[in-house]
C-alpha positions in Angstrom: 24.4 20.5 -50.9 25.4 19.8 -54.1 26.0 15.8 -54.8 27.4 13.8 -57.7 24.8 13.1 -59.9 23.9 9.5 -60.8 24.3 9.6 -64.7 27.9 10.6 -64.1 28.6 7.2 -63.0 27.9 5.6 -66.6 30.2 8.2 -68.0 33.1 6.9 -65.8 32.4 3.5 -67.3 33.0 4.7 -71.0 35.8 6.7 -70.3 39.2 5.8 -71.1 42.2 6.5 -68.9 43.5 9.0 -71.2 46.7 9.5 -73.3 49.4 12.3 -72.8 50.2 14.3 -76.1 51.5 17.7 -74.6 54.2 18.0 -77.0 52.2 16.6 -80.3 49.4 19.3 -80.1 50.7 22.5 -80.1 49.1 25.4 -81.8 50.6 28.9 -82.0 47.2 30.3 -83.7 45.4 33.0 -81.8 42.0 32.2 -80.1 39.4 34.6 -78.9 38.2 34.1 -75.4 34.7 34.7 -77.0 32.1 32.6 -76.0 30.6 29.6 -78.4 27.7 31.0 -80.3 25.1 28.4 -80.8 25.0 24.4 -80.8 26.4 22.0 -78.4 29.9 22.8 -77.7 32.2 19.8 -78.7 35.7 21.4 -79.0 38.7 21.6 -76.6 39.1 25.6 -76.7 38.5 28.1 -74.0 35.0 28.9 -75.4 33.9 25.1 -74.3 35.6 25.1 -71.3 34.0 24.0 -68.0 36.8 25.5 -65.6 39.5 27.7 -66.1 42.3 28.8 -63.7 44.7 31.9 -64.2 48.1 32.8 -62.9 50.2 35.8 -64.2 53.5 35.1 -64.9 56.6 37.2 -63.6 57.0 38.8 -66.9 53.4 39.9 -67.3 51.8 37.3 -69.5 48.4 36.0 -68.3 48.9 32.1 -68.4 45.3 30.1 -68.3 44.7 26.5 -67.6 41.5 25.0 -68.7 39.5 21.8 -69.0 36.8 21.2 -72.0 35.4 17.8 -73.3 38.3 15.7 -71.8 41.2 17.6 -72.7 43.4 19.9 -70.4 44.9 23.1 -71.9 47.2 25.8 -71.2 47.0 29.0 -72.9 48.9 32.4 -72.6 47.5 36.0 -73.3 49.5 39.6 -73.5 46.3 41.6 -73.7 44.6 40.6 -70.4 42.8 37.8 -71.4 41.1 39.0 -74.8 42.9 36.6 -76.9 45.0 33.8 -76.3 48.0 32.4 -77.9 50.8 29.3 -78.0 47.8 27.4 -76.9 48.9 23.8 -75.8 46.9 20.8 -75.3 48.4 18.8 -71.9 46.7 15.7 -72.0 43.4 13.9 -73.1 41.4 12.0 -70.7 38.2 12.0 -72.2 34.8 11.2 -70.1 37.4 10.3 -67.2 38.7 13.8 -66.6 37.9 15.1 -63.4 35.5 18.0 -63.9 33.5 17.9 -60.6 32.6 21.0 -59.2 35.3 21.7 -57.2 38.0 20.5 -59.6 40.1 22.7 -61.8 43.9 22.5 -63.2 46.5 24.3 -61.3 49.1 26.5 -62.5 52.2 28.6 -61.5 55.2 29.9 -63.0 58.7 30.7 -61.9 60.9 33.7 -62.8 63.1 31.6 -65.2 60.0 30.8 -67.5 59.4 27.5 -66.1 55.6 26.5 -65.8 54.0 23.8 -63.6 50.4 22.2 -63.6 48.5 19.6 -62.0 45.0 18.1 -62.6 43.6 14.7 -61.9 41.4 12.2 -63.8 39.6 9.2 -62.8 41.1 5.5 -62.8 38.1 3.6 -62.1 34.1 3.9 -61.8 34.7 4.0 -58.2 36.0 7.6 -58.3 39.6 6.6 -57.5 41.8 9.4 -59.1 45.4 10.1 -60.1 47.1 13.4 -60.1 49.1 14.1 -62.9 51.7 16.6 -63.4 53.7 18.3 -66.4 56.5 21.2 -67.0 57.4 23.5 -69.3 60.9 24.7 -69.4 60.5 27.0 -72.3 57.8 29.5 -71.2 54.6 27.4 -72.2 55.9 26.3 -75.6 56.1 22.6 -74.8 55.0 20.8 -71.7 56.7 17.5 -70.8 54.3 14.6 -71.0 52.3 14.2 -67.5 53.5 11.6 -65.1 51.5 10.4 -61.6 52.6 12.8 -58.6 52.8 9.8 -56.1 53.3 6.3 -56.7 50.6 5.2 -54.3 47.6 3.2 -56.0 44.8 4.6 -54.0 43.2 7.7 -55.0 44.5 11.3 -54.8 42.3 14.1 -55.9 41.8 18.3 -55.7 45.7 19.3 -56.1 46.3 22.7 -54.5 49.5 24.2 -55.5 51.6 27.4 -54.3 54.8 29.0 -55.6 57.2 30.4 -53.3 59.9 33.3 -53.8 62.3 30.8 -54.0 60.8 29.0 -56.7 60.0 26.0 -54.7 56.6 24.5 -55.0 54.1 23.4 -52.6 51.4 21.0 -53.3 48.7 19.6 -51.2 45.8 17.4 -51.9 43.1 14.7 -50.8 44.3 11.5 -50.3 42.7 8.1 -49.8 45.4 5.8 -48.9 44.2 5.6 -45.3 41.0 4.8 -46.2 41.9 2.1 -48.8 44.4 0.4 -45.9 41.2 0.3 -43.5 39.1 -1.3 -46.0 41.5 -3.9 -46.8 41.5 -4.6 -43.2 37.9 -4.7 -43.0 37.4 -1.3 -41.3 35.4 1.6 -42.3 37.3 4.9 -42.1 35.3 8.0 -43.7 36.0 10.8 -45.8 40.0 11.3 -46.8 43.4 12.8 -45.8 45.1 15.8 -46.5 48.8 15.2 -48.0 51.2 17.6 -49.0 54.9 17.5 -50.5 57.1 20.3 -51.8 59.5 20.3 -54.5 62.9 22.3 -54.9 63.2 21.8 -58.5 60.2 23.3 -60.3 58.4 20.1 -60.3 60.3 18.0 -61.4 60.7 15.9 -58.2 58.7 15.9 -55.1 60.0 15.2 -51.6 58.1 12.1 -49.8 54.6 13.0 -49.3 53.3 13.7 -45.8 50.0 13.9 -44.0 48.9 17.4 -42.6 45.5 15.9 -41.2 44.6 12.2 -41.4 40.9 12.8 -41.5 39.5 15.5 -43.9 36.7 15.5 -46.3 37.2 13.5 -49.4 35.6 16.0 -51.9 36.0 19.4 -51.2 38.9 21.2 -52.7 42.0 22.8 -50.5 42.1 26.6 -50.5 46.1 27.7 -50.0 48.0 30.8 -49.4 51.4 32.0 -48.2 51.9 33.6 -44.9 54.2 36.5 -44.6 57.2 34.0 -43.6 56.3 32.7 -47.2 55.0 29.2 -45.5 52.0 27.6 -46.9 48.7 27.9 -45.3 46.1 25.6 -46.2 42.1 25.5 -45.5 40.2 22.6 -45.7 36.7 20.8 -44.7 38.3 18.8 -42.0 36.3 15.7 -40.2 36.1 16.4 -36.5 35.0 13.7 -33.7 31.4 12.8 -34.3 31.5 13.0 -37.9 31.2 16.7 -37.8 32.9 18.6 -41.3 33.9 21.8 -40.3 36.5 24.1 -41.9 40.2 24.0 -40.7 43.5 25.6 -41.2 47.1 24.8 -40.9 50.6 26.1 -41.1 53.2 23.9 -43.1 56.4 24.4 -42.2 59.7 22.6 -43.8 59.8 20.6 -40.4 56.0 19.5 -41.0 52.2 20.5 -40.5 51.6 22.7 -37.5 48.5 21.6 -35.5 45.0 21.7 -37.0 43.1 24.8 -36.2 39.1 25.1 -36.5 37.9 28.1 -38.2 34.5 27.7 -36.3 32.0 25.5 -34.9 29.0 25.1 -37.3 28.2 21.6 -36.5 27.7 20.4 -39.9 27.3 16.5 -39.3 27.3 14.8 -42.9 28.3 11.9 -44.5 27.7 13.4 -48.1 30.0 15.5 -50.2 29.4 19.2 -50.2 31.5 19.8 -53.3 32.0 23.3 -52.1 35.7 24.0 -50.8 37.0 27.3 -48.9 39.3 30.3 -49.8 42.1 31.9 -47.8 44.2 34.8 -48.0 47.0 36.2 -46.0 47.3 40.1 -45.5 50.6 41.9 -45.1 50.1 41.8 -41.1 50.2 38.1 -41.5 46.3 38.1 -40.8 44.5 35.0 -42.1 41.1 35.9 -43.9 38.9 32.8 -44.6 35.6 32.0 -46.3 33.6 28.9 -46.6 30.1 27.1 -46.8 28.5 25.4 -44.6 24.9 23.9 -43.8 25.7 23.3 -40.0 23.2 23.1 -37.3 24.4 26.4 -35.8 25.0 28.5 -39.2 24.1 27.6 -42.7 25.2 29.9 -45.8 28.7 31.4 -46.9 30.8 33.2 -43.8 33.8 35.1 -43.2 36.1 35.1 -40.3 39.9 36.2 -39.8 42.8 35.2 -37.3 45.7 37.5 -36.2 47.3 34.6 -34.5 48.3 32.2 -37.1 44.9 30.6 -36.7 44.8 29.9 -32.9 41.5 31.7 -32.9 39.1 32.9 -35.3 37.1 36.2 -35.3 33.0 35.8 -34.8 31.7 34.4 -38.3 29.9 37.0 -40.7 27.6 36.2 -43.3 28.4 36.7 -46.7 25.8 38.0 -48.7 22.1 38.8 -47.8 20.7 36.2 -45.4 18.2 34.2 -47.7 20.2 34.7 -51.0 21.4 31.8 -52.6 25.4 32.7 -51.9 28.2 30.0 -53.1 32.0 30.0 -54.0 33.7 32.8 -52.1 37.1 33.3 -53.1 39.5 35.8 -51.6 42.8 37.6 -52.3 44.8 40.1 -49.7 47.7 42.7 -50.2 48.9 44.8 -47.7 45.9 45.9 -45.6 43.3 45.7 -48.5 41.2 42.6 -48.8 38.9 41.7 -51.5 36.4 38.9 -51.4 34.1 37.7 -54.4 31.3 35.3 -54.5 28.3 34.3 -56.7 24.8 34.3 -56.5 21.8 32.7 -58.3 18.6 35.0 -58.5 16.5 32.2 -60.2 17.5 33.1 -63.6 21.0 34.8 -63.6 24.3 33.8 -62.2 25.6 37.0 -60.4 29.2 38.0 -59.1 29.6 40.2 -56.3 32.7 42.0 -54.8 33.1 43.7 -51.5 36.4 45.4 -50.3 38.2 46.1 -46.8 40.8 48.5 -46.8 41.7 47.9 -43.0 42.7 44.4 -43.0 39.0 43.0 -42.6 37.9 44.9 -39.5 35.0 46.7 -41.8 34.0 46.1 -45.1 32.5 48.1 -47.7 29.3 47.5 -49.5 28.9 44.7 -51.9 29.1 45.3 -55.6 27.6 43.4 -58.7 30.5 43.1 -61.0 29.1 40.8 -63.8 26.3 38.3 -64.2 25.5 35.5 -67.0 23.1 33.1 -67.8 23.7 29.8 -67.9 26.7 27.9 -67.2 29.4 29.7 -65.2 32.7 28.7 -63.3 33.4 29.9 -59.9 34.6 33.4 -59.6 38.4 33.6 -58.7 40.9 36.8 -57.8 44.0 37.5 -59.2 46.7 39.7 -59.2 49.1 41.6 -61.5 51.3 43.6 -59.5 49.2 46.2 -57.7 46.1 45.7 -59.9 43.3 43.1 -58.6 41.1 41.2 -61.0 38.1 39.2 -61.4 38.8 35.8 -63.6 35.1 34.1 -64.7 34.7 31.6 -67.3 30.9 31.9 -68.5 29.6 29.6 -71.3 27.4 32.5 -72.7 29.6 35.5 -72.6 33.0 33.8 -72.8 36.1 34.3 -70.3 36.4 37.5 -68.5 39.3 39.0 -66.6 37.7 42.1 -65.1 39.9 44.9 -63.1 38.2 45.3 -59.7 40.8 47.1 -57.6 44.2 48.4 -57.1 46.4 48.5 -54.0 46.5 51.9 -52.2 
């Protein structure tokens, strides 16, 4: 398991809450995705980033949001990530920016050239965070000053953002207001809650937030996808009776959240923070594909399962990677009947990214292929598509940002 390191506590004591300067720090200079060559990485560019999130805009541009040395930035590329132009520094929060192992900025764009971005930073030394959102209405040339997603004064963290074909935006996050209320009443409440909201104006305003599940892990990212009816489907680490932290999925409709569906009975009883969230993809048939990490008493490692009935039941989990291998950070993408699954392995020296593919909606899978490797720090492997083409997005300190084509929808 991955735990908060004690030394981070002192960093947040030193960090300021941050100041927004999205429209003052705009640069049209071209920036290479190549890595820093030597010495400590002290800049705010992609070469010093710790996390980067890609999104292909409808016009074909690659948008990339990253965090580096306390600054949130957005760049765009027309050559598949080889170079980035029109880089905008969104906000500077210094050491209070949330750069935990499961934290990353979220970015989406619509057909009108509007871009929406969300990220989190810590407000104090007790891990209480705030989610900020910002918008661009000029294709990423400038962004509005970041504002808080909600007005609640407790902690909100790990935003997960989806955009639907009608350009409405769905956002979900880990919310601690129920925990804070219980503490004020002298009671102890574990974990956090899964909250969500919709926006029908490109993220300018959001509907009143609602809870999907009042009991969830407080420190694992939320996975999200759209089902065949363009309804959001989320997967997250829920807290079940007895303090069991296993994966769950929910479909979110405009009327509210549907019932919590347990993905697998891993029986992971822990009060610690795994910092290791799941991934979900929905294929053309409507099948849910889920991958996750667990250290339960019934199974331990990274696993995959799918559901053909909106999560009412799931297939028997199958192991991802070789048993005994150091496997982590699974990520899924589905188009039609094809499904791609990426993950990271550590062999004691290098971090390696593997991918395997199913062409029959998860019934069978091809052999795993090692796509890339690096020595030193690396971000989680992500999958993104541009039309029918599928790409691996991977940020590494030694080898720079990589966008590698790994498949094509047949």
